[in-house]
C-alpha positions as CSV (number, residue, x, y, z in Angstrom):
1,M,-0.1,0.3,0.4
2,T,1.8,3.4,-0.5
3,D,2.1,5.3,2.3
4,L,0.5,9.0,1.6
5,A,1.8,10.7,4.4
6,A,5.7,9.7,2.8
7,L,4.6,10.6,-0.3
8,A,3.8,13.8,1.0
9,D,6.8,13.9,3.0
10,A,9.1,12.9,0.1
11,L,7.8,16.1,-1.9
12,A,7.8,18.6,0.2
13,R,11.3,19.6,-0.6
14,P,13.0,20.5,-3.4
15,G,14.9,18.5,-5.6
16,R,14.7,14.6,-6.9
17,H,13.1,12.2,-5.2
18,A,11.8,8.6,-5.7
19,V,9.1,7.2,-4.3
20,P,7.1,3.7,-4.5
21,F,3.8,3.5,-5.6
22,V,1.6,0.4,-5.5
23,D,-1.5,0.6,-7.3
24,E,-4.3,-1.6,-4.8
25,A,-6.9,-0.8,-7.4
26,G,-5.1,-2.3,-10.1
27,Y,-1.6,-4.4,-10.9
28,R,-0.1,-5.0,-7.2
29,E,2.7,-7.4,-8.3
30,G,5.3,-4.6,-8.3
31,P,5.5,-1.1,-7.2
32,I,5.5,1.9,-9.8
33,M,8.6,4.3,-8.5
34,L,8.1,8.0,-8.8
35,Q,10.8,9.7,-10.0
36,C,10.2,13.3,-9.2
37,Y,11.4,17.1,-9.3
38,R,10.3,19.2,-7.2
39,A,11.5,23.0,-7.9
40,A,12.4,25.1,-5.1
41,G,9.5,27.7,-6.2
42,Y,6.9,24.8,-6.7
43,D,3.3,26.3,-6.3
44,P,0.9,23.4,-5.3
45,A,-1.4,25.0,-7.1
46,R,0.0,24.5,-10.6
47,E,-0.5,21.5,-12.3
48,P,1.9,18.5,-12.0
49,V,3.8,17.1,-15.4
50,F,3.6,13.5,-15.6
51,V,7.0,11.7,-17.6
52,Q,6.3,9.0,-19.4
53,H,9.6,7.2,-20.2
54,G,10.9,5.2,-23.0
55,M,11.6,1.6,-23.6
56,L,15.0,1.6,-21.7
57,R,12.7,2.5,-18.4
58,N,14.8,5.4,-17.2
59,G,12.6,7.7,-15.8
60,D,15.4,9.2,-13.7
61,D,16.2,10.5,-17.0
62,Y,13.4,11.1,-18.3
63,R,12.8,13.1,-15.2
64,D,15.9,14.8,-15.2
65,F,15.0,16.4,-18.9
66,W,12.3,18.2,-17.1
67,I,14.4,20.1,-14.6
68,E,15.3,23.0,-16.5
69,A,11.4,23.8,-17.3
70,A,10.3,22.9,-14.0
71,D,12.9,25.6,-11.9
72,R,12.2,27.8,-14.5
73,H,8.4,27.6,-14.5
74,G,7.9,26.3,-10.5
75,L,6.5,22.3,-11.2
76,L,6.3,19.1,-10.2
77,V,7.6,16.4,-12.5
78,V,6.3,13.3,-11.7
79,A,7.8,10.7,-14.0
80,P,5.9,6.8,-13.4
81,T,8.9,4.1,-13.9
82,F,7.1,1.2,-15.6
83,S,10.7,-1.2,-14.4
84,D,11.4,-4.2,-17.0
85,E,10.8,-6.3,-13.8
86,H,7.7,-5.9,-13.1
87,Y,6.3,-4.7,-16.5
88,P,8.3,-6.5,-18.6
89,G,8.1,-6.2,-22.4
90,P,6.0,-3.9,-25.1
91,E,3.0,-5.4,-23.9
92,S,2.9,-4.3,-20.4
93,Y,4.7,-1.2,-20.6
94,N,3.3,0.4,-24.2
95,N,0.3,-1.5,-24.8
96,G,-1.0,-1.1,-20.9
97,R,-1.3,-4.8,-20.0
98,V,-4.5,-4.7,-21.4
99,L,-4.5,-8.3,-22.9
100,D,-3.0,-11.5,-21.1
101,A,-1.1,-13.9,-22.4
102,E,-3.9,-15.4,-24.0
103,G,-5.2,-12.7,-25.8
104,G,-7.7,-12.3,-23.2
105,V,-9.0,-8.6,-22.0
106,R,-8.0,-7.9,-18.6
107,P,-10.2,-6.1,-15.9
108,R,-10.2,-2.1,-16.7
109,A,-9.1,-1.6,-13.6
110,Q,-5.5,-3.9,-13.9
111,W,-4.6,-1.7,-17.2
112,G,-1.3,0.4,-17.0
113,Y,-3.2,3.3,-18.0
114,A,-5.3,3.7,-15.2
115,S,-2.4,3.7,-12.9
116,L,-2.1,7.3,-13.9
117,A,-5.0,8.5,-12.8
118,R,-4.8,6.6,-9.4
119,I,-1.0,8.2,-8.9
120,F,-2.3,11.5,-9.5
121,A,-5.2,11.2,-7.2
122,A,-2.9,10.0,-4.3
123,L,-0.9,13.2,-4.9
124,R,-3.9,15.4,-4.4
125,E,-5.0,13.3,-1.0
126,A,-1.8,13.5,0.2
127,G,-1.5,17.5,-0.4
128,V,0.9,17.5,-2.4
129,T,-1.1,19.3,-5.3
130,T,-4.5,21.4,-5.3
131,A,-4.9,21.4,-9.0
132,A,-7.3,20.2,-10.5
133,T,-5.6,18.4,-13.3
134,A,-2.0,17.5,-14.9
135,R,-0.1,17.6,-17.7
136,L,0.9,14.5,-19.5
137,F,4.4,14.3,-22.2
138,G,5.5,10.7,-23.6
139,H,8.1,10.2,-25.3
140,S,8.9,7.1,-27.5
141,A,7.3,3.6,-25.9
142,G,6.2,6.6,-23.4
143,G,4.2,8.1,-26.7
144,Q,2.7,4.9,-27.2
145,F,1.9,4.7,-24.0
146,V,0.4,8.8,-23.8
147,H,-1.8,8.0,-27.3
148,R,-3.4,4.4,-25.9
149,L,-4.2,6.2,-22.4
150,A,-5.9,8.9,-24.3
151,G,-7.7,6.3,-26.5
152,L,-8.6,3.5,-23.9
153,E,-9.5,5.6,-20.4
154,P,-12.5,7.4,-19.9
155,N,-11.7,9.9,-17.5
156,V,-8.6,11.0,-17.9
157,P,-7.2,13.5,-15.4
158,F,-5.0,15.3,-18.1
159,A,-5.7,19.2,-19.4
160,E,-2.9,19.0,-22.0
161,M,-1.5,15.3,-23.4
162,I,1.7,15.5,-25.5
163,A,3.1,11.8,-27.4
164,S,6.0,12.4,-28.6
165,N,7.8,10.0,-31.3
166,A,5.8,7.3,-30.9
167,G,7.2,4.0,-32.0
168,W,3.5,3.4,-34.1
169,Y,-0.3,4.1,-32.9
170,T,-3.3,2.0,-32.3
171,L,-5.5,3.9,-35.3
172,P,-8.9,4.9,-33.8
173,L,-10.9,2.4,-35.7
174,L,-12.6,0.0,-34.4
175,D,-12.9,-2.7,-37.0
176,K,-9.0,-3.0,-35.8
177,A,-8.0,-5.0,-33.0
178,F,-5.7,-3.8,-29.9
179,P,-3.5,-2.5,-30.2
180,E,-3.2,-2.3,-34.2
181,G,-6.9,-0.3,-33.7
182,L,-9.5,-0.5,-30.8
183,G,-11.6,-2.8,-31.5
184,G,-12.4,-5.9,-29.6
185,I,-11.8,-4.6,-25.8
186,G,-14.7,-3.4,-25.7
187,L,-15.1,0.4,-27.4
188,D,-17.9,2.1,-29.1
189,E,-18.2,5.0,-31.4
190,G,-18.9,6.9,-27.8
191,D,-15.5,6.4,-27.3
192,L,-13.7,7.5,-31.0
193,R,-15.7,11.0,-29.9
194,R,-14.8,11.1,-26.4
195,L,-11.2,10.6,-27.5
196,F,-10.9,13.3,-31.0
197,A,-12.2,15.8,-28.4
198,L,-9.3,15.8,-26.0
199,P,-6.3,18.2,-26.1
200,L,-4.0,15.8,-27.6
201,V,-0.9,17.3,-29.1
202,I,1.3,14.7,-31.8
203,L,4.7,15.6,-31.0
204,A,7.3,14.7,-34.4
205,G,10.8,15.1,-35.2
206,A,11.3,15.5,-38.8
207,G,14.8,13.9,-38.6
208,D,13.4,10.8,-36.8
209,I,13.1,8.9,-40.2
210,A,15.4,6.5,-39.3
211,T,14.3,2.4,-40.9
212,D,17.0,0.7,-39.8
213,D,16.5,1.3,-36.0
214,P,16.8,-1.5,-33.8
215,H,14.3,0.0,-31.4
216,L,11.5,0.6,-34.2
217,P,8.4,-1.6,-34.0
218,S,8.6,-3.3,-37.7
219,N,5.8,-5.8,-36.9
220,P,3.3,-5.4,-40.2
221,E,0.7,-3.3,-38.7
222,A,3.5,-0.8,-37.7
223,L,5.3,-0.8,-41.3
224,A,1.4,-0.5,-42.6
225,Q,1.5,3.1,-40.9
226,G,4.9,4.3,-42.6
227,P,7.9,3.1,-43.1
228,H,9.5,5.4,-40.1
229,R,8.5,7.3,-37.0
230,F,8.0,10.8,-38.8
231,A,5.9,8.9,-41.5
232,R,3.8,7.0,-38.7
233,A,2.6,10.2,-36.9
234,R,1.7,12.0,-39.6
235,N,-0.7,8.9,-41.0
236,Y,-2.1,8.5,-37.0
237,L,-3.5,12.3,-37.3
238,E,-5.0,11.4,-40.8
239,V,-6.7,8.5,-39.7
240,A,-8.3,10.2,-37.1
241,R,-9.5,12.6,-39.2
242,R,-10.8,10.7,-41.8
243,E,-12.9,9.0,-39.0
244,A,-14.0,12.2,-36.8
245,E,-15.5,13.4,-40.7
246,R,-17.5,9.8,-40.7
247,L,-18.5,10.8,-36.9
248,G,-19.3,14.2,-37.8
249,V,-17.1,15.4,-34.7
250,P,-14.7,18.2,-34.5
251,L,-11.1,16.4,-33.7
252,A,-9.0,18.8,-31.2
253,W,-5.8,17.1,-31.8
254,R,-2.7,18.7,-33.8
255,L,0.0,17.6,-35.4
256,V,3.3,19.6,-34.4
257,E,6.3,18.5,-36.9
258,V,9.5,19.7,-35.0
259,A,12.5,20.5,-38.0
260,H,16.0,19.2,-36.8
261,I,14.8,16.7,-33.6
262,G,15.3,13.2,-34.8
263,H,14.7,10.2,-31.8
264,D,15.4,12.8,-28.7
265,G,13.6,12.3,-25.9
266,R,15.9,15.0,-24.3
267,A,15.5,17.6,-27.2
268,M,11.5,17.0,-27.8
269,S,10.9,17.3,-23.9
270,A,12.3,20.6,-23.9
271,V,10.5,21.3,-27.2
272,A,6.9,19.8,-25.0
273,A,7.6,22.5,-22.3
274,R,7.9,25.2,-24.6
275,L,5.4,24.8,-26.3
276,W,3.2,24.2,-22.9
277,Y,4.8,27.4,-21.4
278,T,5.3,29.7,-23.4
279,G,2.5,29.0,-26.4
280,A,5.1,27.9,-29.0
281,I,8.4,25.8,-30.1
282,P,11.8,26.5,-30.3
283,D,13.3,28.4,-33.6
284,E,14.8,27.0,-36.0
285,A,18.0,27.6,-34.8
286,E,17.5,26.4,-31.4
287,L,15.9,23.2,-33.0
288,A,19.2,22.7,-34.3
289,S,21.2,23.3,-31.2
290,L,19.3,21.1,-29.2
291,A,19.8,18.4,-31.7
292,G,23.3,18.1,-31.5
293,Q,22.8,17.0,-27.7
294,R,21.6,13.6,-28.6
295,A,19.6,11.7,-26.4
296,A,17.3,8.3,-26.2
């Protein structure tokens, strides 16, 4: 059981903190480690920023990618870290433990995506934040996690969401089975309408065009979405546009293409922070500079 007093005590102080979170209402076999950073000027009324790591399960690195922005804007950064030990492989992290080993659908409360709302609720209950909502950023495997959370969770507590450089996408189509699409897991057109109304930003590095990256998903369903991550991001938005038009609803998403940047979690974190807190991404000169400081 997560100790709310310990959570409150740890995050009462500025700096880096690592706090285990046991999701009693979901998957209880292993803790989710909350890699956190509290800026000295943090205001509990300000929305916390949740940051989802990539396939290296390096939540501590992703937390640190956000420290500069946290200090500048007075933020609390929370990077829920799903270890390979307790959440092995993409099925347990990227794909959220939705399906069991036999392909059956697990109870919704056990899906990995549901844990984030409960983490946020614990932060509120512990008095760490008084904000009604949070923000959510994920890169690479974390970008897969974020956009699937948007599609599968009916009551997301996130006012803003950014899915960055995902390897492939769960298309908003009910005639394709999960994880290629949203079919076969109990969703309907009402869920699509809810998804299309969410404030989702697809952040795509224009330099993320490698086709021989060993970590680039190469299953047939992924290859059908495009040869590389940048193409797959464009395809995802286009499929959503067509489906929203079919349903006669507006699409609240937007695709933000980022010049020069490839598959780089640090650079894309900086771009996301600038987009959220200044309203625009860095100019081309700064993006070119960021591109020279590569981090996965």
